[in-house]
N, C-alpha and C positions, 0 to 999 in steps of 0.2 A: 208429225204435225209441225208446220213451219212457225218460227217465232215472229212476233210483230216487228215491224221496221223500227219502232222506237226502242225495242229491246236490243236489236242489233246495233243501233247507233250508240246506245249506252255502253255496251260491251266493247265496241270499237274505241270509244273515248277512254275507257278504263285501260285497255291494252296500250293505246297511244301514250297515256299518262305514265304507265309503268315503264314503257320503253324510254321516255324522256328522263324519268328518274334514274333508270339504270345507266343511261348515257352520262348523266350528270355525275353519278357516283363514280363511274370509270374515269371521267375527266378529273374529278377531285383526287382520286387515287394517283393518277399520273402526275398531277401537279404536286401532290405531297411527296411522291417518290423523287420527282425532279428537284424539289427543294432540299430533300435529304442528300441526294447525290451532289448537289451544288455545295452544300455545307461541308460534306466530307471532302470533296475535291479542294475547296478553299483551305480547309484545315491541313490537308496533305501538302498543298503548295506552300503554305506558311511554314510548316515543320520542315519540309525539304529545303526551303530557302535558308532557314536558321541553321539546319544541320550542315548543309554544304559550306556555309560561311564559318561555322563554329568548330567543326571537327578538327580542322587544321590547327586550332589553338592548343589542342591536347598534345601536340608534338612541338619540339623546339630544335633548331639547328645548333649543334655544338662544334667547337673548333678545338682541335688537339694541337697544343703548342709545347715545345721542349723548353721549359723554363730553367734558366741557370740561377740557382739560389746562391749568390755570392755573399758569404758572411760579412765581408767588409761593407757592402752596400746596405745589407739588412740591419746591421747594428746601429746605423745612424738613427737619431731620434725621429726624423721626418722621412723615414724610408719610403721610397716611391715604388710601390708594387706595380703600378702601371708601366714603369720603365721596363720591368721584366717582360711584360707582354709586347711592348714595342720592339724590344731587342729580339725576341723570338720571331716576330713577324718579319723583321728586317733580315734575319738569317734565312727565312724562307724565300725572300725576294731581295737578294743583295743588289740587284740592278736598280732598285728604286732609289731615286735621289731627288733632292728638292724638298723644301718645307711643305709645300702643298700636297705633293704625292705621299710624303711620309705621314701627313695628317690623315689623308684618306685611307692609307694602309692601316694605321692604328684604329680607325673607325670600323674595321671589320669585326672587332671584338666588342662585346657589350660594355657600357660604361660601368656596370656593376662587376665586371670581371676582376678588377683590381682588389675589391673587397673580398671576393671569393678566394683569390690567391692568398691573401693574408690569412683568412680563416683556415684554409687548407694547410698552410705552413704551421699555424698554431696547433692544429690537430696532428701534424706529422713533423715534429722537430728534427727527425732524422734526415729530412730533405736538405738541410743546411749544408752548403758546400758541394752539392750534387746537381746534376741536370736531370729533371724529372718530366716526363710527358704528362700534361694536365689537360683535362677536357674543360672548356669554358664556353659559356653561352655566347653566341654571335650577336651582333646588333640586329635590330628589327629589320633593317633593310636587307641584310644578308639572309635573314630567315625568310623574308618574302621571296627573295631571288631563288633560294633553294627549293621552296615550295611551288615555284612557278607562278607566283602572283605578280611578277614584274614582266610586262610584255616587252620583249627585246626588239620588237619591230617598231615600237614607238620611237620617235626621234629622241636623240640623247638629251637634248635640252629639256625635254618634257618628262624624263624618267627620274626616279629617285636615285639611281646609280648610273655612273658613267660606264662607258665601254671598258675602260681600264679596270675599274673595280669589278665588273662582271668577269673579266678575264682572270683576275686574281681568284675569284670565287671558283671558277671552273678549274683552275690549276690546283687549288686546295682540295677540291672534290676528287680530282683525278689522282692525287697523291694519298687519298684516304684520310685527309686531315679534317674533313667536315662530314659529320653524320647527323641524321635526324633521330632524336631520342624522345622518349616520353617526357612531357613537360611537367615534372614534379613541382617546379616552382609555382605553377598556376594554382596548385592546391595547398601549398605550404607557406606562402608569403602573402604579405599585404599589398596594398596599392603602391604604385611607383610611377614616376614620370616617364620612365623607359618602358615601352610596351613589353619588351622581352623579359622584364623582371616583375611585371605586375601580376598579382594573384588575387584570389577571392577569399583567402582565409580570414582576413580582417573583417570583410563584409559578412561572411558567413557566421563568424562568432558574434558579430554585432546583431545579426538577425536572431540567433539563438537566445542571446541575453535579452533582447527586446521582447521576444515571444514569451519568455519565462515571466517577465514582469506583467505582460498582457494577461496571461493565463491566471497568475496569482491575484491580479486585481479584478479582472472581469468575471471569472467563473464563480467564486464564492458570492460576490455581490449580485450577479445575475440570478443564481439559483435561489438566494434568499428572497430577492424581489419576486421571482416566479412563485415560490412557495406561498408567500404572503398573499399575492394577488389571486392565486388559484384556490387556495385552501382556507384562508382566514379572512380576507378582506370582504366587507359587506358589499352587496351589489347595489351601489347607489351612483349618483351623478359624479361624485369625486373619483371613485375607482374607474368609472367609464372614461372620464377625462384622462386619467393616467394611462390607461390602456391605449387610447387613441394616440397620445403623444409618444408612447413607446414605439408603436407601429410607424409613426411619422419619422421618428429619429432614425429608424433603420434605413430610410431612403434619403437622409440628408447627405449632401456631397461631403466627401471625406476631408476636403480642404477646410471646411468649417470647423471640424474638430481640431485641425492644426492651428487655426486662429485661436480657438478656445485654449488649447494647450500653451500657446505663446503668451496669451494674456494671463492665464492663471498660474501654470506651473513655473514659467520663467519670470513673468512680470511680477506676480503677487508673492509666490513662495520662494523665488530665487534659486530654483534648482539648477544644477549644472547644464549648460547648453550642450547640445549634440551628444547626449549621453543616453545609453539604453534605458535608464530609469525613466527619463522624460518621454522617450519614444514609446516605451511600453505603456505608460499611463495614457498617452494620447490614443494609441491604438486600442487600449482597453476601453476607453470611452466610446470609441467607434464600434467596437465589437459587442458592447454590453447589450444594446437592443436586440441583436441577433440571438444572443445567448438566452435572454429573457423569453423571447418568443419561442425558441426551441424547447426551453425547459418547461414552459407552460403547456406546450403541446404534448410533451412526454408525460407530465402529470395528468393531463386530461385523458390520456390514453389508458391510464390504470382503471380497471373496472370499478364501479361503485360497490360491488360485492366485497371487494377487499376491505374497503373502509367500513362497510356494515358489519362484516365478520369481526374485525378488530374491535369495533365499538360494542358488539354483542358479548365479548368476553371481558368487558370492563376497561378497555384501553382509553386513555384520555385523548383529546384531539391532538395534542403534541405527540403522544406515543403513536397514534394512528399514522401521522405523517412521517415521522422520522424513523419508526421501526418497520413500517410496512410499505407505505406509498413511495417514499423517496428512494429506498433501495431498488424498487422495481422500475422506477422512472429514470434512475441514474444512467443506464446505458444510452438511452435516447438523449439525455442531457449532454453526455460526453460527445456523442456524435455531432450534435449541434455546435458544441464548443470547438471541436476540431475543424469543422467547416468554417466557422467564424475566424479561427486562427489562420486558416489557409488564406482567407480573404485578407486578413491583416498582413500576412507575409508579403503579399503582392502590392501593398500600398506604397506610394511614393509621396503624393502631394502633402499629407499632413506632416510627414517627417521633414520635408523641405522647409516648412514654416518654422520648425524648432531648431534649425541649424544642422541637421544631420547630413547636409550636402557638403560638408567640409572635406578637404583632402586629408585623409587619415592614413598614415603609413604603418604605424604600430598596430599589432593585434590587441584588441581590448582585453583586459584581464579582470574587469569588474563592471558593476552596473553603473558606476559614475565616471568611468573612463570615456574619453572621446571615441566615438565609433560611428560607423555608417552601416547600412544594410544592403542586401543584395539588389533590390530594385533601384536604390539610389546609386549604387556602384555602376549598374548598367547605364543609368542616365548619365553619369559622369563620363564613362568611357565612350558612349555614343556621341557625346559633345566634343570629344578630343579630336584634333586635326590629324593625328598620325594614322596612316593607313593600317598599321598593324593592330590598332585598337578595334578595328571592325570585327576581326575574328575573335578577339577577347570578349567583345560585347555579345556576339552570338553564342559563344561558349557559356558565358555567364547566364544567358537566357535559358540555355539547355539545362544547366544545373538548377535554376529556379523552377523550371517546368517539372523536372524530375522530383524535386522536393514537394512541390504542390501535388503532383500525382500520388506520391507516397502518403501524404497527409490525407488526401481524399480516399485513397485506398484503405488506410487505417480506419477511417470513419465507416466505410462499407463493411469491413471485417468485424468491427465492434458491433455494428447493428445486426449483422447476420448471426453472430455468435451469441449475443445476449438478448436478442429480441424475443419477447414472449408472445405467443399466440393465445389470445383469449377467446 
């Protein structure tokens, strides 16, 4: 028996509608996949660009010179250790004459080489009266030339090194006098005006000290606020207003917290400027809303049956929270705190407002010593005119990304290890 035309038309409309929905779903999937691929490709290009520019900073060109440690010259009160380097270079190129050429020849070695020679002699007093081969860092220009970062096809007037200087570098390489070694100074020294001597240890220690203050200030206060709001505070207009403001504070631009720290911690309390103590307090204020929100979510995730069972055996409200609920919610709180600390580690704007942008050479030894942090160090190097600071900047970004990845990985591990399934 044949179906009525109206029935056929209805079924055709249904099939056509299904076909349109399936086509729309396929388009949505393709657009979603394209967006994911674009994001992954952008991330890959970004990391590849940083890596290509930064990996070269982990190596440094060194120059081997035969230094003659003459006791007569070294016993003088103002002994010139740089003269030992200049004399050794002059012996390598005896044909060099003229003040300008000798100055260029002496510039092949780093400006910090004289201090390293002095330290080496103090550590090896038996070198006095002998001639010893010593490896010293080259200048940043020689380092760039050895790594191939100076285009020799560029006109000499537009290059950082003249043809004569490049010929000297080539001759030293041919004689085995220049080698590329692992740049330990990048990890063991503080900032410096000379790119070949600059390192991240001072900024890294500043970040560590700042984050310690941030955690000690924000975590206990944030957990206490979350426990009160979630477990004890009455549900009224006042607590609702507090919750709304906490959520709003989590979205406030970070520079506002820097202005607050500048006015309160420096202006009102007179705390030391450019110190990890002040930086940690400012970042603690910035991180506090995130910790409160994460802690409240962790407390809300504990089943009501836990509270009811504790109350059923006679536990007081304080005992219910601190003996049963809080221990179960603590892993989630720590995860939120670590994520908040990772965000604080990458902040620059609030720290600029409290003076942590200063040029700091020494590695900080305490919470009140002048210091800077890794993001600010990256900002300072990126603003430097020397070409060699480009690779230093990229290398510091790589270090910062690794630290951030480790912190986020730690948060994931803690969540998976201590997470309870209810």
